C-alpha positions, -999 to +999 in steps of 0.1 A: -572+244+218-598+217+214-620+204+243-619+167+244-636+159+278-658+179+301-665+162+335-668+166+372-650+134+378-615+142+391-603+106+387-612+106+350-596+139+344-564+128+362-562+095+344-567+110+309-543+139+317-517+113+328-523+091+298-518+120+274-488+135+292-472+100+292-474+101+254-460+137+253-493+152+242-496+188+255-527+190+277-544+217+298-571+211+324-593+242+324-615+252+353-595+232+378-594+261+402-631+267+399-638+231+409-616+235+440-634+267+450-668+251+449-657+225+475-663+194+454-701+198+448-695+193+411-711+226+400-683+234+376-670+206+355-633+205+345-624+206+308-595+187+292-580+207+263-553+199+238-538+219+209-557+215+177-528+198+159-526+171+187-564+164+188-563+134+165-536+116+184-552+125+218-586+112+207-570+079+194-552+074+228-585+080+247-604+056+225-577+030+229-579+034+267-616+024+264-629+059+272-645+068+238-679+075+255-662+104+275-651+123+244-669+154+233-682+156+198-659+175+175 
């Protein structure tokens, strides 16, 4: 799995997850439960992961959505 985004912004994670799922890209939001346990103080950012062989397509979709600045280097 490749980490594409790491953020404490639940709206961003939800949007990108929806965007990728809409294009049939498999996606996993890691640390989602940790974020819920800490009651929204943003101590634990969520990570958006995709399988390695889907990373190029996922990155392209995120860039086309105008969110290139949110991408992790990789």
